[in-house]
C-alpha positions as CSV (number, residue, x, y, z in Angstrom):
1,X,131.6,-110.5,203.7
2,X,134.3,-112.7,204.9
3,X,135.8,-115.6,203.2
4,X,134.0,-118.5,204.9
5,X,130.4,-116.8,204.4
6,X,131.3,-116.4,200.6
7,X,132.1,-119.6,200.4
8,X,129.2,-120.9,202.2
9,X,127.1,-118.7,199.5
10,X,128.4,-120.2,196.7
11,X,127.9,-123.6,198.1
12,X,124.3,-122.7,198.8
13,X,123.9,-121.5,194.6
14,X,125.1,-124.8,193.5
15,X,122.9,-126.8,195.9
16,X,120.2,-124.5,194.6
17,X,121.2,-125.2,190.8
18,X,120.9,-129.3,192.0
19,X,118.0,-129.6,193.3
20,X,116.5,-127.3,190.4
21,X,118.3,-130.0,187.8
22,X,117.0,-133.0,190.0
23,X,113.4,-132.0,189.8
24,X,113.7,-131.4,186.1
25,X,115.4,-135.1,185.4
26,X,112.7,-136.9,187.8
27,X,109.8,-135.8,185.5
28,X,111.7,-135.3,182.0
29,X,109.3,-134.2,179.1
30,X,106.7,-133.8,180.6
31,X,103.3,-132.5,178.2
32,X,103.3,-129.0,177.2
33,X,100.8,-126.3,177.2
34,X,99.3,-127.5,173.9
35,X,99.1,-131.4,174.9
36,X,95.6,-132.4,174.5
37,X,93.3,-133.4,177.9
38,X,93.8,-137.3,177.0
39,X,97.9,-136.8,176.5
40,X,98.1,-135.1,180.0
41,X,96.1,-137.6,181.7
42,X,98.0,-140.6,180.4
43,X,101.4,-139.0,181.2
44,X,100.2,-138.0,184.8
45,X,98.7,-141.4,185.6
46,X,102.0,-142.9,184.5
47,X,104.0,-140.9,186.2
48,X,102.0,-139.7,189.5
49,X,104.8,-140.7,191.8
50,X,107.5,-139.1,189.8
51,X,104.8,-135.7,190.1
52,X,104.9,-135.9,193.6
53,X,108.8,-136.5,194.2
54,X,109.2,-133.3,191.8
55,X,106.8,-131.2,193.6
56,X,109.1,-132.1,196.7
57,X,112.4,-130.7,195.2
58,X,110.9,-127.6,193.8
59,X,109.7,-126.7,197.4
60,X,113.2,-127.6,198.8
61,X,115.1,-125.4,196.1
62,X,112.6,-122.7,196.5
63,X,113.2,-122.6,200.2
64,X,117.1,-123.2,199.6
65,X,117.2,-120.7,197.0
66,X,115.5,-117.4,198.8
67,X,118.2,-118.0,201.5
68,X,121.0,-118.3,199.0
69,X,119.4,-114.9,196.9
70,X,119.1,-113.1,200.0
71,X,122.7,-113.6,201.1
72,X,124.1,-113.0,197.4
73,X,122.2,-109.8,197.7
74,X,124.1,-109.0,200.9
75,X,127.5,-110.3,199.2
76,X,126.5,-107.5,196.3
77,X,125.9,-104.7,198.8
78,X,128.7,-105.7,200.5
79,X,131.3,-105.7,197.3
80,X,129.5,-103.2,195.0
81,X,127.8,-101.0,197.2
82,X,125.0,-100.9,194.8
83,X,122.3,-101.6,197.0
84,X,119.4,-100.4,195.0
85,X,120.6,-103.0,192.4
86,X,120.9,-105.7,194.5
87,X,117.7,-105.2,196.1
88,X,116.3,-105.1,192.9
89,X,117.7,-108.2,191.8
90,X,116.3,-110.0,194.9
91,X,112.9,-108.8,194.1
92,X,113.4,-110.6,190.8
93,X,114.5,-113.7,192.8
94,X,111.5,-113.5,194.9
95,X,109.5,-113.3,191.6
96,X,111.2,-116.7,190.7
97,X,110.5,-118.5,193.9
98,X,106.7,-117.6,193.3
99,X,106.8,-119.3,190.1
100,X,108.2,-122.3,191.7
101,X,105.8,-122.3,194.1
102,X,103.2,-122.2,191.5
103,X,104.9,-125.3,189.7
104,X,105.2,-127.4,193.0
105,X,101.7,-126.5,193.9
106,X,100.5,-127.7,190.5
107,X,102.4,-130.6,190.7
108,X,101.0,-132.0,194.2
109,X,97.6,-131.4,192.6
110,X,98.2,-133.5,189.5
111,X,99.6,-136.3,191.5
112,X,96.7,-136.0,193.7
113,X,94.2,-135.5,191.3
114,X,94.6,-138.1,189.0
115,X,92.0,-141.1,189.4
116,X,89.1,-138.4,190.7
117,X,89.4,-135.3,188.5
118,X,88.2,-135.2,185.3
119,X,90.4,-134.7,182.0
120,X,89.8,-131.3,181.5
121,X,90.8,-130.2,185.5
122,X,94.2,-132.4,184.9
123,X,94.7,-130.3,181.6
124,X,94.3,-126.7,183.3
125,X,96.7,-127.8,186.1
126,X,99.6,-128.7,183.6
127,X,99.0,-125.4,182.0
128,X,99.3,-123.7,184.9
129,X,102.4,-125.3,185.7
130,X,103.8,-125.1,182.5
131,X,102.7,-121.6,180.8
132,X,101.5,-119.8,184.3
133,X,104.7,-121.0,186.2
134,X,107.2,-119.8,182.7
135,X,106.2,-117.0,182.0
136,X,106.3,-115.5,185.7
137,X,109.6,-117.4,186.4
138,X,111.1,-115.7,183.2
139,X,110.5,-112.3,184.3
140,X,111.7,-112.9,187.6
141,X,115.0,-114.9,186.3
142,X,115.7,-111.6,183.7
143,X,115.3,-109.0,186.6
144,X,117.7,-110.7,188.7
145,X,120.2,-111.6,185.9
146,X,120.1,-108.1,184.7
147,X,120.1,-106.3,188.3
148,X,123.0,-108.5,189.3
149,X,125.3,-108.5,186.3
150,X,124.9,-104.5,186.1
151,X,126.1,-104.3,189.9
152,X,128.9,-106.5,189.3
153,X,130.0,-104.5,186.2
154,X,130.0,-101.3,187.6
155,X,132.2,-102.2,190.7
156,X,135.7,-103.1,191.2
157,X,136.6,-105.6,193.6
158,X,133.7,-107.6,193.6
159,X,133.6,-110.9,190.8
160,X,135.0,-110.5,187.4
161,X,133.5,-108.1,184.8
162,X,133.3,-110.9,182.6
163,X,130.6,-112.4,184.9
164,X,128.6,-109.8,184.9
165,X,128.6,-109.5,181.2
166,X,127.6,-113.1,180.5
167,X,124.7,-112.2,183.1
168,X,123.9,-109.2,180.7
169,X,123.7,-111.6,177.7
170,X,121.8,-114.3,179.7
171,X,119.1,-111.6,180.9
172,X,118.6,-110.5,178.0
173,X,118.4,-113.6,176.0
174,X,115.8,-114.7,179.1
175,X,113.6,-111.6,178.4
176,X,113.5,-112.2,175.0
177,X,112.9,-116.1,174.6
178,X,110.7,-117.7,176.8
179,X,111.8,-121.4,177.8
180,X,115.8,-119.8,178.1
181,X,115.3,-118.7,181.4
182,X,115.8,-121.5,183.7
183,X,119.3,-123.1,182.1
184,X,120.5,-119.5,181.6
185,X,120.1,-119.1,185.4
186,X,121.5,-122.3,186.0
187,X,124.7,-121.4,183.7
188,X,125.1,-118.3,185.4
189,X,124.7,-119.3,189.0
190,X,127.4,-122.1,188.5
191,X,129.7,-119.9,187.1
192,X,129.7,-117.4,189.9
193,X,129.1,-119.7,192.5
194,X,132.3,-121.6,191.6
195,X,133.8,-118.3,190.9
196,X,133.0,-117.3,194.5
197,X,134.3,-120.5,196.4
198,X,137.6,-120.2,194.3
199,X,138.2,-116.7,195.1
200,X,137.1,-117.0,199.3
201,X,139.8,-120.3,199.2
202,X,142.3,-118.4,197.3
203,X,141.9,-115.0,200.2
204,X,142.3,-117.7,202.9
205,X,144.8,-119.8,201.8
206,X,148.0,-120.1,203.8
207,X,151.1,-118.4,202.9
208,X,154.0,-120.5,201.4
209,X,157.0,-120.3,203.6
210,X,160.2,-117.7,202.6
211,X,163.2,-119.0,201.6
212,X,165.9,-118.5,204.7
């Protein structure tokens, strides 16, 4: 993978993280899986438009993310030669993307159902977007982080090994602590993508003129 492609992969990863962060900021402090039906209805009645915007942002994040994760797989294959690990990492990303699709669909439904669906139905869809989507997403994130990081650690000449070790720690934590996966993934992608961009810029920097 040439420096320009590497830089584009890094930028795409940062755009993905920004979209995910925006989807969270648009609708913060939503009701969790233990919220009562009345509390859930009250929240989505007040934030109906925000739920729709969040759903759109998640869809955009899934689209950008799948392209990023596939080309990041190509980067890992090219720099580490660990095709099975890179493909396993992408499989984890697909599972994570599926959880995003569930969350987006649930938010679309919640924004549309307010006003003509009963409270128990609203509560069920809130459970879907909170518990089901989070559980599936955590599994995918853990697989992606562990497989990608191990590929980086076992290779030379790709990303620094410390990036891989950070990913291993975050991947294990994501598998053990529900709710930690998304911030762990965001942190690791920021570190990794900035490193990719810096390395790509360094490899294309013009050499300094030599003194005569």
